[in-house]
PyMOL Python script that loads the backbone (N, CA, C, O; Angstrom):
from pymol import cmd

cmd.read_pdbstr("""\
ATOM      1  N   MET A   1     -33.448 -27.090  -1.205  1.00  0.00           N
ATOM      2  CA  MET A   1     -32.265 -26.704  -1.258  1.00  0.00           C
ATOM      3  C   MET A   1     -31.299 -27.507  -1.657  1.00  0.00           C
ATOM      4  O   MET A   1     -31.101 -28.503  -0.962  1.00  0.00           O
ATOM      5  N   PRO A   2     -30.655 -27.340  -2.576  1.00  0.00           N
ATOM      6  CA  PRO A   2     -29.346 -28.066  -2.438  1.00  0.00           C
ATOM      7  C   PRO A   2     -27.847 -28.192  -2.176  1.00  0.00           C
ATOM      8  O   PRO A   2     -27.037 -27.502  -2.795  1.00  0.00           O
ATOM      9  N   GLN A   3     -27.345 -29.447  -0.875  1.00  0.00           N
ATOM     10  CA  GLN A   3     -26.435 -29.141  -0.623  1.00  0.00           C
ATOM     11  C   GLN A   3     -24.658 -28.925  -1.483  1.00  0.00           C
ATOM     12  O   GLN A   3     -24.169 -29.565  -2.414  1.00  0.00           O
ATOM     13  N   MET A   4     -24.043 -27.669  -0.605  1.00  0.00           N
ATOM     14  CA  MET A   4     -22.648 -27.632  -1.486  1.00  0.00           C
ATOM     15  C   MET A   4     -21.852 -29.546  -0.588  1.00  0.00           C
ATOM     16  O   MET A   4     -22.168 -30.244   0.375  1.00  0.00           O
ATOM     17  N   ALA A   5     -20.755 -29.594  -1.696  1.00  0.00           N
ATOM     18  CA  ALA A   5     -19.548 -30.261  -0.455  1.00  0.00           C
ATOM     19  C   ALA A   5     -18.717 -29.868   0.005  1.00  0.00           C
ATOM     20  O   ALA A   5     -18.056 -28.989  -0.548  1.00  0.00           O
ATOM     21  N   PRO A   6     -18.214 -30.651   1.945  1.00  0.00           N
ATOM     22  CA  PRO A   6     -17.145 -29.551   1.682  1.00  0.00           C
ATOM     23  C   PRO A   6     -15.764 -29.223   0.121  1.00  0.00           C
ATOM     24  O   PRO A   6     -14.615 -28.794   0.018  1.00  0.00           O
ATOM     25  N   ILE A   7     -16.056 -29.368  -0.124  1.00  0.00           N
ATOM     26  CA  ILE A   7     -14.321 -29.710  -1.047  1.00  0.00           C
ATOM     27  C   ILE A   7     -15.186 -28.134  -1.841  1.00  0.00           C
ATOM     28  O   ILE A   7     -14.380 -27.213  -1.707  1.00  0.00           O
ATOM     29  N   ASN A   8     -16.225 -27.720  -2.420  1.00  0.00           N
ATOM     30  CA  ASN A   8     -16.517 -26.540  -2.935  1.00  0.00           C
ATOM     31  C   ASN A   8     -16.716 -25.529  -2.043  1.00  0.00           C
ATOM     32  O   ASN A   8     -17.093 -24.414  -2.403  1.00  0.00           O
ATOM     33  N   TRP A   9     -16.470 -25.857  -0.785  1.00  0.00           N
ATOM     34  CA  TRP A   9     -16.802 -24.974  -0.026  1.00  0.00           C
ATOM     35  C   TRP A   9     -14.747 -24.171   0.341  1.00  0.00           C
ATOM     36  O   TRP A   9     -14.364 -23.001   0.332  1.00  0.00           O
ATOM     37  N   LEU A  10     -13.955 -25.500   0.605  1.00  0.00           N
ATOM     38  CA  LEU A  10     -12.847 -25.431   0.619  1.00  0.00           C
ATOM     39  C   LEU A  10     -12.181 -24.502  -0.408  1.00  0.00           C
ATOM     40  O   LEU A  10     -11.269 -23.752  -0.061  1.00  0.00           O
ATOM     41  N   MET A  11     -12.603 -24.547  -1.582  1.00  0.00           N
ATOM     42  CA  MET A  11     -12.594 -24.353  -2.470  1.00  0.00           C
ATOM     43  C   MET A  11     -12.397 -22.798  -3.064  1.00  0.00           C
ATOM     44  O   MET A  11     -11.467 -22.175  -3.576  1.00  0.00           O
ATOM     45  N   LEU A  12     -13.917 -22.494  -2.677  1.00  0.00           N
ATOM     46  CA  LEU A  12     -14.274 -20.738  -2.295  1.00  0.00           C
ATOM     47  C   LEU A  12     -13.791 -20.580  -1.190  1.00  0.00           C
ATOM     48  O   LEU A  12     -14.554 -19.650  -0.932  1.00  0.00           O
ATOM     49  N   LEU A  13     -13.229 -20.657  -0.348  1.00  0.00           N
ATOM     50  CA  LEU A  13     -12.370 -19.875   0.584  1.00  0.00           C
ATOM     51  C   LEU A  13     -10.846 -20.175   0.130  1.00  0.00           C
ATOM     52  O   LEU A  13     -10.005 -19.598   0.820  1.00  0.00           O
ATOM     53  N   PHE A  14     -10.399 -20.914  -0.828  1.00  0.00           N
ATOM     54  CA  PHE A  14      -9.048 -20.785  -1.373  1.00  0.00           C
ATOM     55  C   PHE A  14      -9.090 -19.340  -2.369  1.00  0.00           C
ATOM     56  O   PHE A  14      -8.282 -18.435  -2.571  1.00  0.00           O
ATOM     57  N   TYR A  15     -10.250 -19.598  -2.781  1.00  0.00           N
ATOM     58  CA  TYR A  15     -10.746 -18.604  -4.604  1.00  0.00           C
ATOM     59  C   TYR A  15     -10.606 -17.379  -4.097  1.00  0.00           C
ATOM     60  O   TYR A  15      -9.832 -16.495  -4.466  1.00  0.00           O
ATOM     61  N   PHE A  16     -11.698 -17.361  -2.893  1.00  0.00           N
ATOM     62  CA  PHE A  16     -11.689 -15.849  -2.273  1.00  0.00           C
ATOM     63  C   PHE A  16     -10.225 -15.110  -1.457  1.00  0.00           C
ATOM     64  O   PHE A  16      -9.716 -13.989  -1.439  1.00  0.00           O
ATOM     65  N   SER A  17     -10.035 -15.967  -1.059  1.00  0.00           N
ATOM     66  CA  SER A  17      -8.361 -15.088  -0.242  1.00  0.00           C
ATOM     67  C   SER A  17      -7.492 -15.006  -1.140  1.00  0.00           C
ATOM     68  O   SER A  17      -6.703 -14.064  -1.204  1.00  0.00           O
ATOM     69  N   MET A  18      -7.520 -16.115  -2.070  1.00  0.00           N
ATOM     70  CA  MET A  18      -6.306 -16.194  -3.278  1.00  0.00           C
ATOM     71  C   MET A  18      -6.928 -14.354  -3.662  1.00  0.00           C
ATOM     72  O   MET A  18      -6.561 -13.479  -2.876  1.00  0.00           O
ATOM     73  N   ILE A  19      -7.540 -14.084  -4.481  1.00  0.00           N
ATOM     74  CA  ILE A  19      -8.806 -13.017  -5.028  1.00  0.00           C
ATOM     75  C   ILE A  19      -7.912 -11.875  -3.828  1.00  0.00           C
ATOM     76  O   ILE A  19      -7.009 -11.209  -4.333  1.00  0.00           O
ATOM     77  N   PHE A  20      -8.189 -11.679  -2.266  1.00  0.00           N
ATOM     78  CA  PHE A  20      -7.661 -10.996  -1.370  1.00  0.00           C
ATOM     79  C   PHE A  20      -6.114 -10.730  -1.004  1.00  0.00           C
ATOM     80  O   PHE A  20      -5.671  -9.700  -0.496  1.00  0.00           O
ATOM     81  N   LEU A  21      -5.634 -11.490  -1.248  1.00  0.00           N
ATOM     82  CA  LEU A  21      -3.858 -11.311  -1.056  1.00  0.00           C
ATOM     83  C   LEU A  21      -3.587 -10.706  -2.558  1.00  0.00           C
ATOM     84  O   LEU A  21      -2.679  -9.898  -2.750  1.00  0.00           O
ATOM     85  N   ILE A  22      -4.417 -11.147  -3.561  1.00  0.00           N
ATOM     86  CA  ILE A  22      -3.411 -10.125  -4.694  1.00  0.00           C
ATOM     87  C   ILE A  22      -3.555  -9.443  -4.883  1.00  0.00           C
ATOM     88  O   ILE A  22      -2.673  -8.749  -5.388  1.00  0.00           O
ATOM     89  N   PHE A  23      -5.510  -8.707  -4.538  1.00  0.00           N
ATOM     90  CA  PHE A  23      -6.123  -7.111  -4.962  1.00  0.00           C
ATOM     91  C   PHE A  23      -4.961  -6.337  -3.572  1.00  0.00           C
ATOM     92  O   PHE A  23      -4.394  -5.247  -3.503  1.00  0.00           O
ATOM     93  N   ASN A  24      -5.022  -7.730  -2.487  1.00  0.00           N
ATOM     94  CA  ASN A  24      -3.719  -6.111  -1.457  1.00  0.00           C
ATOM     95  C   ASN A  24      -2.591  -6.087  -1.350  1.00  0.00           C
ATOM     96  O   ASN A  24      -2.003  -5.260  -0.652  1.00  0.00           O
ATOM     97  N   SER A  25      -1.886  -7.231  -2.200  1.00  0.00           N
ATOM     98  CA  SER A  25      -0.548  -6.725  -2.977  1.00  0.00           C
ATOM     99  C   SER A  25      -0.711  -6.065  -4.016  1.00  0.00           C
ATOM    100  O   SER A  25       0.373  -5.783  -4.526  1.00  0.00           O
ATOM    101  N   LEU A  26      -1.361  -5.782  -4.428  1.00  0.00           N
ATOM    102  CA  LEU A  26      -1.423  -4.851  -5.808  1.00  0.00           C
ATOM    103  C   LEU A  26      -1.600  -3.305  -5.211  1.00  0.00           C
ATOM    104  O   LEU A  26      -1.011  -2.287  -5.573  1.00  0.00           O
ATOM    105  N   ASN A  27      -2.228  -3.408  -4.566  1.00  0.00           N
ATOM    106  CA  ASN A  27      -2.575  -2.172  -3.621  1.00  0.00           C
ATOM    107  C   ASN A  27      -1.069  -1.626  -2.902  1.00  0.00           C
ATOM    108  O   ASN A  27      -0.566  -0.601  -3.362  1.00  0.00           O
ATOM    109  N   TYR A  28      -0.457  -2.277  -1.884  1.00  0.00           N
ATOM    110  CA  TYR A  28       0.198  -2.044  -1.607  1.00  0.00           C
ATOM    111  C   TYR A  28       1.503  -1.530  -2.562  1.00  0.00           C
ATOM    112  O   TYR A  28       1.888  -0.361  -2.533  1.00  0.00           O
ATOM    113  N   TYR A  29       2.232  -2.745  -3.554  1.00  0.00           N
ATOM    114  CA  TYR A  29       3.041  -1.809  -4.064  1.00  0.00           C
ATOM    115  C   TYR A  29       3.144  -1.483  -5.373  1.00  0.00           C
ATOM    116  O   TYR A  29       4.048  -1.715  -6.175  1.00  0.00           O
ATOM    117  N   SER A  30       1.631  -0.656  -5.554  1.00  0.00           N
ATOM    118  CA  SER A  30       1.725   0.035  -6.608  1.00  0.00           C
ATOM    119  C   SER A  30       1.588   1.516  -6.084  1.00  0.00           C
ATOM    120  O   SER A  30       1.601   2.515  -6.804  1.00  0.00           O
ATOM    121  N   PHE A  31       1.453   1.494  -4.697  1.00  0.00           N
ATOM    122  CA  PHE A  31       1.557   2.723  -4.290  1.00  0.00           C
ATOM    123  C   PHE A  31       2.943   3.888  -4.548  1.00  0.00           C
ATOM    124  O   PHE A  31       3.956   3.457  -3.997  1.00  0.00           O
ATOM    125  N   ASN A  32       3.136   5.075  -5.176  1.00  0.00           N
ATOM    126  CA  ASN A  32       4.158   5.289  -5.274  1.00  0.00           C
ATOM    127  C   ASN A  32       4.644   6.655  -4.604  1.00  0.00           C
ATOM    128  O   ASN A  32       4.221   7.664  -5.169  1.00  0.00           O
ATOM    129  N   TYR A  33       5.268   6.806  -3.758  1.00  0.00           N
ATOM    130  CA  TYR A  33       5.806   7.793  -2.799  1.00  0.00           C
ATOM    131  C   TYR A  33       6.460   8.892  -3.277  1.00  0.00           C
ATOM    132  O   TYR A  33       7.675   8.935  -3.083  1.00  0.00           O
ATOM    133  N   TYR A  34       5.934   9.786  -3.855  1.00  0.00           N
ATOM    134  CA  TYR A  34       6.892  11.488  -4.560  1.00  0.00           C
ATOM    135  C   TYR A  34       7.533  12.120  -3.347  1.00  0.00           C
ATOM    136  O   TYR A  34       7.258  13.071  -2.617  1.00  0.00           O
ATOM    137  N   ASN A  35       8.663  11.063  -3.432  1.00  0.00           N
ATOM    138  CA  ASN A  35      10.178  12.497  -2.543  1.00  0.00           C
ATOM    139  C   ASN A  35      10.639  13.384  -2.804  1.00  0.00           C
ATOM    140  O   ASN A  35      11.574  13.343  -3.604  1.00  0.00           O
ATOM    141  N   ASN A  36      10.199  14.636  -2.244  1.00  0.00           N
ATOM    142  CA  ASN A  36      10.076  16.280  -2.620  1.00  0.00           C
ATOM    143  C   ASN A  36      11.546  16.534  -1.244  1.00  0.00           C
ATOM    144  O   ASN A  36      11.437  16.928  -0.083  1.00  0.00           O
ATOM    145  N   ASN A  37      12.794  16.113  -2.020  1.00  0.00           N
ATOM    146  CA  ASN A  37      13.911  16.516  -0.924  1.00  0.00           C
ATOM    147  C   ASN A  37      14.387  18.136  -2.030  1.00  0.00           C
ATOM    148  O   ASN A  37      14.866  19.029  -1.331  1.00  0.00           O
ATOM    149  N   LYS A  38      14.326  18.331  -2.880  1.00  0.00           N
ATOM    150  CA  LYS A  38      14.426  19.312  -3.062  1.00  0.00           C
ATOM    151  C   LYS A  38      13.281  21.038  -2.413  1.00  0.00           C
ATOM    152  O   LYS A  38      13.240  22.232  -2.708  1.00  0.00           O
ATOM    153  N   LEU A  39      12.700  20.270  -1.618  1.00  0.00           N
ATOM    154  CA  LEU A  39      11.528  21.440  -1.013  1.00  0.00           C
ATOM    155  C   LEU A  39      11.825  21.248   0.482  1.00  0.00           C
ATOM    156  O   LEU A  39      11.504  22.119   1.291  1.00  0.00           O
ATOM    157  N   PHE A  40      12.456  20.077   0.862  1.00  0.00           N
ATOM    158  CA  PHE A  40      12.775  19.740   2.158  1.00  0.00           C
ATOM    159  C   PHE A  40      13.883  20.880   2.809  1.00  0.00           C
ATOM    160  O   PHE A  40      13.791  21.479   3.881  1.00  0.00           O
ATOM    161  N   LEU A  41      15.369  20.992   1.380  1.00  0.00           N
ATOM    162  CA  LEU A  41      16.328  21.541   1.622  1.00  0.00           C
ATOM    163  C   LEU A  41      16.651  22.521   1.609  1.00  0.00           C
ATOM    164  O   LEU A  41      17.592  23.015   2.231  1.00  0.00           O
ATOM    165  N   LYS A  42      15.396  23.365   0.361  1.00  0.00           N
ATOM    166  CA  LYS A  42      15.123  24.406   0.306  1.00  0.00           C
ATOM    167  C   LYS A  42      14.543  24.964   1.311  1.00  0.00           C
ATOM    168  O   LYS A  42      14.470  26.167   1.059  1.00  0.00           O
ATOM    169  N   LYS A  43      13.927  24.648   2.684  1.00  0.00           N
ATOM    170  CA  LYS A  43      13.404  25.194   3.702  1.00  0.00           C
ATOM    171  C   LYS A  43      14.708  24.890   4.475  1.00  0.00           C
ATOM    172  O   LYS A  43      15.044  26.034   4.782  1.00  0.00           O
ATOM    173  N   ASN A  44      15.716  24.019   5.016  1.00  0.00           N
ATOM    174  CA  ASN A  44      16.202  23.855   5.752  1.00  0.00           C
ATOM    175  C   ASN A  44      18.022  25.287   5.511  1.00  0.00           C
ATOM    176  O   ASN A  44      18.677  25.918   6.341  1.00  0.00           O
ATOM    177  N   LYS A  45      18.087  25.196   4.379  1.00  0.00           N
ATOM    178  CA  LYS A  45      19.164  25.804   4.236  1.00  0.00           C
ATOM    179  C   LYS A  45      19.218  27.184   4.490  1.00  0.00           C
ATOM    180  O   LYS A  45      20.352  27.657   4.560  1.00  0.00           O
ATOM    181  N   ASN A  46      18.119  28.062   4.668  1.00  0.00           N
ATOM    182  CA  ASN A  46      18.133  29.215   5.089  1.00  0.00           C
ATOM    183  C   ASN A  46      18.743  29.772   6.428  1.00  0.00           C
ATOM    184  O   ASN A  46      17.946  29.545   7.338  1.00  0.00           O
ATOM    185  N   THR A  47      19.888  30.430   6.880  1.00  0.00           N
ATOM    186  CA  THR A  47      20.933  30.430   7.933  1.00  0.00           C
ATOM    187  C   THR A  47      20.908  31.888   8.166  1.00  0.00           C
ATOM    188  O   THR A  47      20.896  32.794   7.332  1.00  0.00           O
ATOM    189  N   LEU A  48      20.902  31.953   9.661  1.00  0.00           N
ATOM    190  CA  LEU A  48      20.417  33.584  10.093  1.00  0.00           C
ATOM    191  C   LEU A  48      22.041  33.769  10.150  1.00  0.00           C
ATOM    192  O   LEU A  48      22.967  32.995  10.390  1.00  0.00           O
ATOM    193  N   ASN A  49      21.909  35.870   9.645  1.00  0.00           N
ATOM    194  CA  ASN A  49      23.121  36.175  10.228  1.00  0.00           C
ATOM    195  C   ASN A  49      22.786  37.198  10.921  1.00  0.00           C
ATOM    196  O   ASN A  49      22.233  38.191  10.448  1.00  0.00           O
ATOM    197  N   TRP A  50      23.080  37.046  12.047  1.00  0.00           N
ATOM    198  CA  TRP A  50      23.331  38.146  13.199  1.00  0.00           C
ATOM    199  C   TRP A  50      23.525  38.827  12.619  1.00  0.00           C
ATOM    200  O   TRP A  50      23.866  38.551  11.469  1.00  0.00           O
ATOM    201  N   LYS A  51      23.421  40.263  13.090  1.00  0.00           N
ATOM    202  CA  LYS A  51      23.951  41.353  13.384  1.00  0.00           C
ATOM    203  C   LYS A  51      23.840  42.355  14.815  1.00  0.00           C
ATOM    204  O   LYS A  51      23.031  43.257  15.034  1.00  0.00           O
ATOM    205  N   TRP A  52      24.787  41.924  15.556  1.00  0.00           N
ATOM    206  CA  TRP A  52      25.007  42.953  16.554  1.00  0.00           C
ATOM    207  C   TRP A  52      25.400  43.944  16.644  1.00  0.00           C
ATOM    208  O   TRP A  52      25.407  44.508  17.738  1.00  0.00           O
TER     209      TRP A  52
END
""", "prot")
cmd.dss("prot")
cmd.show_as("cartoon", "prot")
cmd.util.cbc("prot")
cmd.orient("prot")
């Protein structure tokens, strides 16, 4: 069984951690939140007309 040099382990750690960070940042910044203000304003616009 061949032995790996410590520099190879460090390069693998660096490589996979960079892939992990890039993958997470792409997932975080690719999320688009659709803000539906029109529906929210339409719900709150109902006023009560009191008839005594």
